[in-house]
N, C-alpha and C positions, 0 to 999 in steps of 0.2 A: 503494500500500501503506500509505503514513505518514496517506494520506487519512483513507483506510476508520477506519485502527488510530485516528486522532483523534474520527471520528465515532461511532464504537464508544462510548469512553472518554464522549464526550459525552453519548450517549444512558444509558451507565451509571450517570453523573453524577444525570441531570435524572430517571433511576427511583430512584439513592436518594433523591432529596432531595423528589421526591414520595412516595415511599414512607413517608417518615420523617416527612410534614407526615399523612399520612392515618392513622398509626399515632397518632399524637399527638389527635387529634381527639376530645373530649371527648365519652363514651358514659353518657349516660343510664339509669336504668334507671326502669321509672313503676311504683307500684302501684296495682288498682283490682282490684274485684270481679268485673267482666267478662259481671254476671249482673243487674244495677238499670240494667234500663229507667227512663226514655230520657236515664241520665246515663252509663255505661257496659254494654254490654253486646254481643254478638251477632246480628249478621242469621244468618236463615236460610240465607247463605250461608255463615255465621263469621265474616264480617267483622265486625273488635272497632271499634263506632260509639257515638257518641253526646255529651251536652254534655260532660261532663267529659274526654272523648275528643281532642273539636273544641279545649277549652281546652289542654290537653297539648302537643297536635300544634303550637298558634296558640305557645303559650311556647317552645318547644326549639327551634322556626324560628328566631323571633328571638334566643332566643341560640346558635344558629347549634351545638347539640349534635345527634350523633344520637343514638338511644333506641330502647329495646324497651320493650314493656306485658309487665309481669308479673301476672298471674291467683292473686289472693290472697280466699281468705276474711275476710266483714268480721270475726270475732272474734280473727282473729291478725294484722291488720291493723299494729296498733305495734306490737307483737314481733317484726315481720318486717322492719319497719325499723330498727326498734333491733340487729336483729340482720343488716344491712347483707344484706339478699334483694332490695333495690330501692333507690333512692336517693331518690324522692318518692312522697306520698302523692296523687294523684288522684282523688277515690272520694268525692264529695260528705260530705268529712266538717267536720262544724259545730266551730266554733271555739271551745272549751269552756276555761274555768277547770283543769279536773281534769285535760284533755289536755296544757295548754300548759307544765307538770309536766314534762312528757317529754318532749316534741316543741316545733319550732317553728313557727309559721305566717306564710303568706304573708297579703297583703291577701285579702280577699274578695274571689270573683269570683261567685259566687251566693249571693240575699239570704235570708233568712231571717228571712219575715212573715206575715204570717194577714190575713185579707183576709174583707169579707161577702159571702154571696151569697145571691139571694135572687130570686121571682117578678118577669121584664120588666113593667112598666110597672106596678109595685105604687105606686112614689113612697113608698119610704119615707123617702128625703131622711134619714137615721140621719147623714151627714156637711155639714157645710157647705161652700163650695165653697171655702173654703182649704184642707181637707181636715181642720179640728178637727174633735171629735166635737160632734153636735147633739142633749146629751142628755135635751132635752124631747121631741124625736121618738122614743125610744128608750120613753117609756111607753105601754104597752099592747101593744108590741110582745114577740112570743116567739121566742127565738134559743138555737137549739141547740146543743150542743156537744159532742163527746167527751167522757169523763169524764178527769178528772189530766193536761189538756193547760195549756197555756201561753195557750192562747186561755182560758182561766178566768180568768186570771191574771191577763188584758192586761181583760175587762171589769170586775173587783173593783175595778182599779186606774184604771179609767175611768167605769163606768157602773153604778155597782155596785148602784143598785136598780133592774138590770133583768132581767125576766122571764126566767130559763133552765132551761133544759130539757136532762139531762144524757143522752148515752148513752154506752152502752157499747161500741158499733163504728160504723161511719164508715157503712156500710151503713143500719143503723135510720137514722144522721143524713139520710143522701139521704133513704129512703123518707118520712120525717116529713117534712120540706120540699117532696115533692112532694104528697104527701096534702093539705097546709095545716096540717095539725097543729104546725110552727112557721111562724113569717112570716122566718125568715132563719137561717143557721149562719156560725157564725165557723169556718174553718180552711184550709190553708196550700193558697195559689193553685196552684203546680205540680199538688198533687196534687185537688185539684177540677179541676182541668181534666179531669185522663186518668182519675179516675174518676167524671168525672158530665156536667160539659158540652159534653165531646164525644164524649156518646153519646145517642141515641137519647132515653134516659130526660130526658136534661138540657136537653131543648129547652123554651124557651118562661124560661130561668131564665139567669141574670149575675152580676156581681159587682157588688153596688149600694155599694162603699166603692172607696176608694182604698187600694193597698196600704200596711200598718200596719206602718211598721218602728221598731221599739224595743228598743234591745239591752239595756237593764239584763232585759224580760223573753222576747225570743226569742234573745239572741246575737249576736252581730257577725255571721255568715253564714259560710258556707263555703269553706276556704282548702284551698292545697294546702302536704301538710306536710312538715317535712325535718327530719333529726337536728338538733341541739343541737350550733353549732362549725364550722358551715356560712357562716357569715353574707354571707358571697361572692357563694358561689351565691343565698342567700333575695335579695340586692339585686337580681342580676341578674332572679330570678322576677317580683319585686315590680316591677321596672322594667316588665316584659314587658309584665304585665300589664295596667300603667296605660298603654301603649301598645294594647294590644287593646281597655279601655274609648273610648277616643281618637279611632282610628283606625274603629273602628265595629265591628270583627270580635267584640266579645263580641255585641252586640246582633243582630250577623247567626246568630251560634251561637245567640241563644234562639230565633231567630223559626224553624227549621227542626225544632223542636219544640213552641213554645205559640206561641199568638199575642198575646206580650205579654215583654217584657223580665224578664228573671231576675239581673239587676245592676244595682247603683245606681252610679251618676254620681259622688255625693256622699261617698265616701270621703272619710277623708285622705290627702292626696299626689297626688290624681286633681284636674286642675286643667281 
């Protein structure tokens, strides 16, 4: 009887100990749109997936936190974070000075770049082997751009004498590239792949430049948003993102959706 009582007391103590540990486990809520393919969206079976979702799961697994996703319309994303409806924004939110007034951001986990698309075999040679601009080869080349974009700013800063054709929609931009009215277009490489290069209409076309990364023009990238005053959590998130870059996980996430990496290994603090 005494042995049985001691056994029950021991079991009870273990339950209390592990139950207390479980209840103390950190739980973080992650805000995202849940409709933004291929970054955060639901499959036909209703499963939330995408590049942002992979990043969030990878970071929180390293941190060791339990988590849940909270779907939120884009227009209310930052207000919802500030109202404590969730703890993190992992929703392809670009890091901008205006947003940094209200919230903090992690180091980037996705690039903001431009890239040229042209016809395979056209031998435009717009860039040198080291990635620098071959300005002389832009002469006579018709470059298509969507109106009022950062890509127009890049052209003005780097090849101001280029022949530029402006378009109101991406559909018209790709149509004129296909029809030969432009020789190349400059756009977001991820959107170019999703809307054009991965489709039948994009056969025979490809990237004709390296990724062009200029933070002053394109911004510093996409980061995880967090309310101000949570420096310890922000430091742990940054450490986890660096781990995902260094151990190859971030590239693996990219290649699930694109045939190229959409992160950079050159960000400050990543060795």
